C-alpha positions in Angstrom: 58.4 -50.8 -15.1 55.5 -52.2 -13.3 52.5 -50.0 -13.3 51.1 -51.3 -10.0 51.4 -49.0 -7.0 53.3 -46.4 -9.2 52.7 -43.2 -11.0 52.5 -43.2 -14.7 55.0 -41.3 -16.9 54.0 -38.1 -18.6 53.8 -40.0 -22.0 51.6 -42.7 -20.5 49.3 -40.0 -18.9 49.1 -38.1 -22.2 48.3 -41.3 -24.1 45.4 -42.1 -21.7 44.1 -38.6 -21.9 44.2 -38.5 -25.7 42.1 -41.7 -25.7 39.7 -40.2 -23.2 39.4 -37.0 -25.2 38.7 -38.9 -28.4 35.7 -40.5 -26.7 34.5 -37.4 -25.1 34.7 -35.5 -28.4 32.1 -37.8 -29.8 29.8 -37.2 -26.8 30.0 -33.4 -26.4 29.4 -30.5 -28.6 32.5 -28.6 -29.9 31.8 -25.6 -27.6 31.5 -27.8 -24.5 34.5 -29.9 -25.5 36.8 -27.1 -26.2 35.8 -25.0 -23.2 35.7 -27.7 -20.5 37.9 -30.6 -21.7 40.8 -29.3 -23.8 41.9 -26.7 -21.3 41.5 -28.9 -18.2 43.7 -32.0 -18.9 44.6 -35.1 -17.0 48.1 -34.3 -15.6 48.9 -37.1 -13.2 47.8 -40.7 -12.6 48.7 -43.4 -10.1 47.7 -47.1 -10.5 47.1 -48.0 -6.8 46.5 -51.7 -7.6 44.9 -53.8 -10.3 41.4 -52.3 -9.7 41.9 -48.8 -8.3 43.6 -45.7 -9.7 44.0 -42.0 -8.7 43.8 -39.4 -11.4 44.5 -35.7 -11.2 42.9 -33.1 -13.5 44.3 -29.6 -13.5 42.3 -26.5 -14.3 43.6 -23.0 -14.8 40.9 -21.4 -12.6 38.7 -22.3 -9.7 35.7 -21.6 -11.9 36.8 -24.2 -14.5 37.6 -26.8 -11.8 34.3 -26.4 -10.0 32.1 -26.5 -13.1 34.1 -29.4 -14.6 33.6 -31.5 -11.4 30.0 -30.5 -11.1 28.9 -31.0 -14.7 31.2 -33.5 -16.5 32.6 -35.6 -13.7 30.6 -38.7 -14.6 31.4 -38.6 -18.3 35.2 -38.1 -17.6 35.3 -40.9 -15.0 33.4 -43.3 -17.2 36.0 -42.7 -20.0 39.0 -43.0 -17.6 37.6 -46.2 -16.1 37.1 -47.6 -19.6 40.7 -46.7 -20.8 42.5 -47.9 -17.6 40.3 -50.9 -16.7 40.2 -49.5 -13.1 37.9 -47.6 -10.9 39.4 -44.1 -11.1 39.1 -41.6 -8.3 39.5 -38.1 -9.7 41.2 -35.3 -7.9 40.6 -31.8 -9.2 43.4 -29.2 -8.8 43.9 -25.6 -9.8 47.2 -24.7 -11.5 48.9 -24.2 -14.8 48.0 -27.4 -16.9 51.1 -26.9 -19.1 53.5 -27.2 -16.2 51.6 -29.7 -14.0 53.0 -32.9 -15.5 55.4 -34.7 -13.2 57.4 -37.8 -13.4 56.7 -40.7 -11.0 59.8 -39.8 -9.1 58.6 -36.3 -8.6 61.2 -34.7 -11.0 59.7 -31.8 -12.8 59.3 -32.4 -16.5 57.7 -29.0 -17.2 59.2 -28.6 -20.6 58.2 -32.0 -21.7 54.8 -31.6 -20.1 54.2 -28.2 -21.7 55.1 -29.6 -25.2 52.9 -32.6 -24.5 50.0 -30.5 -23.3 50.2 -28.2 -26.3 50.4 -31.1 -28.7 47.3 -32.6 -27.2 45.5 -29.3 -27.3 46.5 -28.7 -30.9 45.4 -32.1 -32.0 42.0 -31.8 -30.3 41.2 -28.3 -31.5 42.4 -28.5 -35.0 39.2 -29.9 -36.5 37.0 -31.1 -33.6 33.9 -31.6 -35.7 34.7 -31.4 -39.4 31.4 -32.6 -40.6 29.6 -30.0 -38.5 32.0 -27.2 -39.6 31.3 -27.9 -43.2 27.6 -28.7 -43.1 26.2 -25.2 -42.9 28.8 -23.5 -45.1 28.3 -26.2 -47.7 24.6 -25.6 -47.7 25.0 -21.8 -48.0 27.6 -22.1 -50.9 25.7 -24.8 -52.8 22.3 -23.2 -52.4 20.9 -26.3 -50.8 17.5 -25.8 -49.3 17.8 -28.4 -46.6 21.3 -28.0 -44.9 22.3 -30.3 -42.1 22.4 -27.6 -39.5 21.7 -29.7 -36.4 24.6 -31.3 -34.4 24.6 -35.0 -34.2 25.6 -36.2 -30.8 26.8 -39.7 -30.0 25.1 -41.5 -27.2 26.6 -40.5 -23.9 27.1 -43.1 -21.2 25.1 -45.8 -22.9 26.8 -48.6 -21.0 25.8 -47.3 -17.6 22.2 -46.3 -18.5 19.1 -48.4 -18.0 18.0 -50.5 -21.0 15.2 -48.1 -21.7 17.7 -45.4 -22.6 20.3 -47.5 -24.4 20.9 -46.5 -27.9 23.3 -47.4 -30.7 26.5 -45.4 -31.0 26.3 -45.5 -34.7 25.8 -42.0 -36.0 22.9 -41.5 -38.3 22.4 -39.4 -41.3 20.6 -36.1 -41.1 17.0 -36.9 -40.2 14.3 -35.3 -42.3 12.4 -32.6 -40.5 9.1 -34.2 -41.1 10.2 -37.5 -39.7 9.9 -36.5 -36.1 11.2 -39.6 -34.4 13.5 -41.1 -37.1 15.4 -44.1 -35.8 15.9 -47.5 -37.6 14.7 -49.6 -34.7 11.6 -47.4 -34.0 8.6 -48.7 -36.0 6.0 -46.3 -37.5 3.5 -47.7 -35.0 5.7 -46.8 -32.1 6.3 -43.4 -33.7 2.6 -42.7 -33.9 2.1 -43.9 -30.3 4.9 -41.6 -29.0 3.5 -38.7 -31.0 0.1 -39.3 -29.5 1.5 -39.4 -26.0 3.5 -36.2 -26.7 0.4 -34.4 -27.8 -1.6 -35.7 -24.8 1.1 -34.4 -22.4 1.0 -31.0 -24.2 4.2 -31.3 -26.1 4.6 -30.1 -29.7 5.7 -33.2 -31.6 7.5 -31.0 -34.2 9.8 -29.5 -31.5 12.6 -32.1 -31.5 16.4 -32.1 -31.4 16.3 -32.9 -35.1 14.4 -29.7 -36.0 16.5 -27.5 -33.7 19.1 -25.4 -35.4 22.4 -25.3 -33.5 25.0 -22.5 -33.4 27.4 -20.9 -30.9 24.6 -19.0 -29.3 22.7 -22.1 -28.2 25.2 -24.9 -28.5 25.7 -25.3 -24.7 22.0 -25.4 -24.1 21.5 -28.0 -26.9 24.2 -30.2 -25.4 22.8 -30.0 -21.9 19.3 -30.7 -23.1 20.4 -33.7 -25.1 22.2 -35.1 -22.0 19.2 -34.5 -19.8 16.9 -36.3 -22.3 19.2 -39.3 -22.4 19.7 -39.6 -18.7 16.9 -37.8 -16.9 17.4 -37.3 -13.2 21.2 -37.8 -13.3 22.5 -35.2 -15.7 22.0 -31.6 -14.7 19.1 -31.5 -12.3 17.5 -29.0 -12.4 18.3 -27.7 -15.9 17.5 -23.9 -16.0 17.4 -22.3 -19.5 16.9 -18.6 -19.7 17.0 -15.9 -22.5 14.9 -13.5 -24.5 11.9 -14.2 -26.6 12.3 -16.5 -29.5 15.7 -17.9 -28.7 14.6 -21.6 -28.5 14.0 -22.2 -24.8 10.5 -23.7 -25.3 11.7 -25.7 -28.3 14.5 -27.4 -26.3 12.1 -28.1 -23.4 9.7 -29.9 -25.7 12.6 -31.7 -27.4 13.7 -33.0 -24.0 10.2 -34.4 -23.4 9.8 -35.9 -26.8 13.2 -37.6 -26.7 12.5 -39.1 -23.3 9.2 -40.5 -24.5 10.9 -41.8 -27.6 13.3 -43.7 -25.3 10.7 -44.8 -22.8 7.1 -44.1 -23.6 6.1 -45.2 -20.0 7.9 -42.2 -18.5 5.4 -39.9 -16.7 6.1 -36.4 -18.1 4.2 -33.3 -16.9 4.5 -30.1 -19.0 3.1 -26.8 -17.8 3.7 -23.1 -18.0 4.2 -21.1 -14.9 0.8 -19.5 -15.4 -0.9 -22.9 -15.8 0.8 -24.2 -12.7 -0.5 -21.1 -10.8 -4.0 -21.5 -12.1 -4.1 -25.2 -11.2 -3.1 -24.4 -7.6 -5.7 -21.7 -7.3 -8.3 -24.1 -8.7 -7.2 -26.9 -6.4 -7.4 -24.6 -3.3 -10.7 -23.2 -4.3 -12.3 -26.6 -4.9 -10.5 -28.3 -2.0 -8.5 -30.6 -4.2 -5.0 -29.8 -3.0 -4.2 -33.4 -2.4 -5.0 -34.3 -6.0 -2.8 -31.5 -7.2 0.1 -32.6 -5.0 -0.3 -36.2 -6.1 -0.3 -35.2 -9.8 2.8 -33.1 -9.8 4.9 -35.1 -7.3 4.4 -38.3 -9.2 6.1 -37.0 -12.3 9.2 -38.6 -13.6 10.0 -35.4 -15.5 8.6 -32.0 -14.7 8.9 -29.3 -17.4 7.8 -25.8 -16.4 8.0 -23.1 -19.1 8.2 -19.4 -18.0 8.8 -20.2 -14.3 9.3 -16.5 -13.6 5.5 -16.2 -13.5 5.3 -17.7 -10.0 7.6 -15.0 -8.5 5.7 -12.9 -6.0 2.9 -15.4 -5.6 3.5 -16.8 -2.1 1.1 -19.7 -2.1 2.4 -20.9 -5.5 6.0 -20.6 -4.5 5.3 -22.6 -1.3 3.8 -25.4 -3.2 6.4 -25.4 -5.9 9.2 -25.5 -3.3 7.7 -28.7 -1.8 7.1 -30.2 -5.3 10.7 -29.4 -6.2 12.1 -31.0 -3.1 9.9 -34.1 -3.5 11.0 -34.7 -7.1 14.7 -34.0 -6.7 14.8 -36.3 -3.6 13.6 -39.1 -5.8 16.1 -38.1 -8.6 13.3 -37.1 -10.9 14.2 -34.6 -13.6 13.2 -30.9 -13.5 13.6 -28.5 -16.4 12.8 -24.9 -16.1 12.8 -22.0 -18.6 12.6 -18.3 -17.8 13.1 -14.9 -19.5 15.8 -14.0 -16.9 18.2 -15.7 -14.5 17.1 -16.5 -10.9 19.1 -13.6 -9.4 17.1 -11.1 -11.5 13.7 -12.4 -10.2 13.4 -9.9 -7.3 10.2 -11.4 -6.0 11.4 -15.0 -6.1 11.9 -16.6 -2.7 15.6 -17.1 -1.7 15.0 -20.8 -1.0 13.7 -21.3 -4.6 16.5 -19.1 -6.1 19.2 -21.2 -4.4 17.7 -24.4 -5.7 17.4 -23.1 -9.2 21.0 -21.9 -9.1 22.2 -25.2 -7.7 21.6 -26.9 -11.1 23.0 -26.0 -14.5 21.9 -22.6 -15.7 22.5 -21.6 -19.3 21.9 -18.3 -21.0 20.7 -18.7 -24.6 21.7 -15.7 -26.7 19.8 -14.2 -29.6 20.2 -16.2 -32.8 22.9 -15.0 -35.3 22.1 -14.3 -38.9 23.4 -17.7 -40.0 21.3 -19.4 -37.3 18.2 -17.5 -38.2 18.7 -18.5 -41.8 19.1 -22.1 -40.8 16.0 -22.0 -38.5 13.9 -20.6 -41.4 15.1 -23.4 -43.7 14.3 -26.1 -41.1 10.9 -24.7 -40.4 10.1 -24.3 -44.1 11.1 -27.9 -44.7 8.9 -29.1 -41.8 6.0 -27.2 -43.4 6.9 -28.9 -46.7 7.9 -25.7 -48.4 10.9 -25.1 -50.6 12.2 -21.6 -49.9 15.3 -20.6 -51.9 18.4 -19.7 -49.8 18.5 -16.2 -51.2 15.0 -15.5 -50.0 15.7 -17.1 -46.6 18.6 -14.8 -46.2 16.4 -11.7 -46.9 14.0 -12.8 -44.2 16.7 -13.6 -41.7 18.3 -10.2 -42.3 15.2 -8.5 -41.1 13.9 -10.8 -38.4 15.7 -11.2 -35.1 13.3 -13.6 -33.2 13.0 -17.3 -34.1 9.4 -17.1 -32.9 8.7 -14.3 -35.5 10.3 -16.6 -38.1 7.6 -19.2 -37.3 4.9 -16.5 -37.9 6.4 -15.6 -41.2 6.5 -19.3 -42.3 2.8 -19.6 -41.4 2.1 -16.4 -43.4 4.0 -17.8 -46.4 2.2 -21.1 -46.2 -1.2 -19.3 -46.0 -0.5 -17.2 -49.1 0.7 -20.3 -51.0 -2.1 -22.6 -50.0 -5.1 -20.2 -49.9 -4.2 -17.7 -52.6 -2.1 -20.0 -54.8 0.8 -17.5 -54.8 4.3 -18.8 -55.7 7.2 -18.2 -53.4 8.9 -15.2 -54.9 10.8 -12.1 -53.9 7.5 -10.1 -54.3 5.7 -12.5 -51.9 8.4 -12.2 -49.3 8.5 -8.4 -49.5 4.7 -8.3 -49.1 4.8 -10.5 -46.0 7.7 -8.6 -44.5 6.0 -5.3 -45.1 3.1 -6.5 -42.9 5.1 -8.6 -40.4 8.1 -6.4 -39.9 7.0 -2.8 -40.5 3.5 -3.7 -39.4 1.8 -1.4 -41.9 -1.8 -2.5 -41.4 -4.7 -0.5 -42.7 -5.8 1.9 -40.1 -8.9 0.6 -38.2 -11.1 3.4 -37.1 -13.3 1.7 -34.5 -14.1 2.2 -30.8 -13.0 -0.1 -28.0 -16.6 -1.1 -27.5 -16.9 -2.1 -31.1 -13.8 -4.3 -30.8 -15.1 -6.0 -27.7 -18.5 -6.6 -29.4 -16.9 -8.0 -32.5 -14.7 -10.4 -30.4 -17.8 -11.5 -28.4 -19.8 -12.1 -31.6 -16.9 -14.0 -33.2 -16.7 -16.4 -30.2 -20.5 -16.4 -29.5 -20.0 -15.0 -26.0 -21.6 -12.2 -24.1 -19.8 -8.9 -23.9 -20.4 -8.7 -20.2 -18.7 -12.1 -19.8 -15.6 -11.0 -21.7 -15.4 -7.9 -19.6 -16.0 -9.8 -16.3 -13.8 -11.9 -14.0 -14.8 -15.5 -14.9 -11.8 -17.6 -16.0 -13.2 -20.4 -18.2 -10.8 -21.1 -21.0 -13.0 -19.8 -23.9 -13.6 -16.5 -22.0 -9.9 -16.0 -21.1 -8.9 -16.6 -24.7 -11.5 -14.1 -26.1 -10.6 -11.6 -23.3 -6.9 -11.8 -24.1 -7.5 -11.3 -27.8 -9.7 -8.3 -27.2 -7.0 -6.8 -25.1 -4.4 -7.6 -27.8 -6.5 -5.8 -30.5 -7.1 -2.8 -28.3 -3.3 -2.5 -27.7 -2.0 -3.3 -31.1 -4.7 -1.8 -33.4 -5.9 1.2 -31.3 -2.7 1.8 -29.4 -4.6 2.3 -26.1 -2.5 2.6 -22.9 -2.5 -0.5 -20.8 -4.2 1.2 -17.9 -7.0 2.4 -20.1 -7.5 -1.1 -21.5 -7.7 -2.5 -18.0 -10.6 -0.2 -17.2 -12.7 -1.9 -19.9 -12.2 -5.3 -18.2 -13.3 -4.9 -14.6 -10.5 -2.6 -13.7 -7.6 -5.0 -14.3 -4.2 -3.5 -13.7 -1.6 -2.8 -16.4 0.5 -5.9 -15.7 -2.5 -8.2 -16.3 -3.2 -6.5 -19.6 0.5 -6.7 -20.6 0.6 -10.4 -19.8 -2.5 -10.9 -22.1 -0.9 -9.0 -24.9 2.4 -10.9 -24.7 0.6 -14.2 -24.5 -1.5 -13.6 -27.7 1.6 -12.2 -29.4 3.4 -15.5 -28.6 0.3 -17.6 -29.7 0.2 -15.7 -33.0 3.5 -17.2 -34.1 2.8 -20.8 -33.0 -1.0 -21.3 -33.1 -2.6 -21.2 -36.6 -6.1 -21.0 -35.1 -5.3 -17.9 -33.1 -3.7 -16.3 -36.1 -6.6 -17.1 -38.3 -9.1 -15.8 -35.7 -7.3 -12.5 -35.4 -7.0 -12.1 -39.1 -10.8 -12.7 -39.4 -11.5 -10.2 -36.6 -9.4 -7.6 -38.3 -11.2 -8.0 -41.6 -14.5 -7.6 -39.8 -13.3 -4.5 -38.0 -11.9 -3.1 -41.2 -15.3 -3.5 -42.8 -17.0 -1.8 -39.8 -14.6 1.2 -40.0 -15.3 2.0 -43.7 
């Protein structure tokens, strides 16, 4: 039978779809593949002529159909075009995929279609990613200290991407955590240059996809972030990641930036937090440099804003971000946002911004499971060049829920090993957990004024300046640390702490405390400063 101007048989459709799925399975994570591809099959195809084809994909619900079309249309079309040698126009329908197969003449072949659909589904879901399924369990069983816990994703859409983003489809072995931009065709000089650019932008060079531990709680976010970094501006724009503290939002954001720079170091990336964005606007308005501010942010190829919820309720800031958002998306420049909550829960966020955030791909990142926390700890330890036995890693993971807290514990372990020459042992881990988890610090009997004076002396600043309203960076850091110590070590109410600092309200104090708490787990300097301050205060209180 001639295939021109005719519908394909069920067997022919299924054969094409199996080939498409085989290709998509290499591009997508198992969670994305099983959720959005396996249950939404190609059910009908017509070859209109030698260059055009019409394909029908059937989904069980409107939700599946809408999201499939919105988020995976280009990948599916690319694979269909490749398999058929034609430009495929895809029609998305809602129905029962198992009974949607029809013969060219229109006779219902539901039984054959159902059996074919189930056969494809079983083939695809039996062992979708065997090497990934075995990687972590093997490491746990064997006691390996460096399991391959990250998912390796094949290059998506390499043929249709610009040369700067073209990569080999050959899968690589598990990269070492300390080799931040490992790739055979990337020289060490290029790696150093990319690392320098990352640091200049404000990105952490150790926050990469290779050092990100993947599990079911963050698999969708990892897959989307990978796609965005490979095809910025054309895959999921904006990408909005949200979730609680320490679930990996910031890590993925930095990984996106680092991977984009690895692919093309000439890309202009701007990374900022919501607070920093706000402060820059205030500074620009105050110093009549609004035009420079606009030129800076609107010239970005990629804009990464962490903790975007901070701009909610700030009218002037939201106004400027609205126009910046529109200017960038109009030029197909990529925007990635993170938040501690979804847009609809930001009650003070303007509706026009909320609608734009929700128009992109929003992904909720859940709290890491025990297995993922164990994997994160092993990855972080390896990056710090420490060998933590799997049994001890499990003990830590069983008592720590936040990935950010894990980083703090890794820092504490490294400090004990390097400074006090202690060996990594169950006793050391228990000592650290006793402080980090149960927070059993020696009671410090000092007054608020003594804490403020000690902080001022440590940073060589005047007490009046710390208590005042000036916002130079050294003053803000010292002020926030003083607030943190008053809250954590003296357990003062937020409102009372605010009175010591020019009558600041409780929300400002809470923000300062949370910020320092976050810095404690990622910034060695801040952690060392606070440890030194506590030692000084302990001596005063004796």
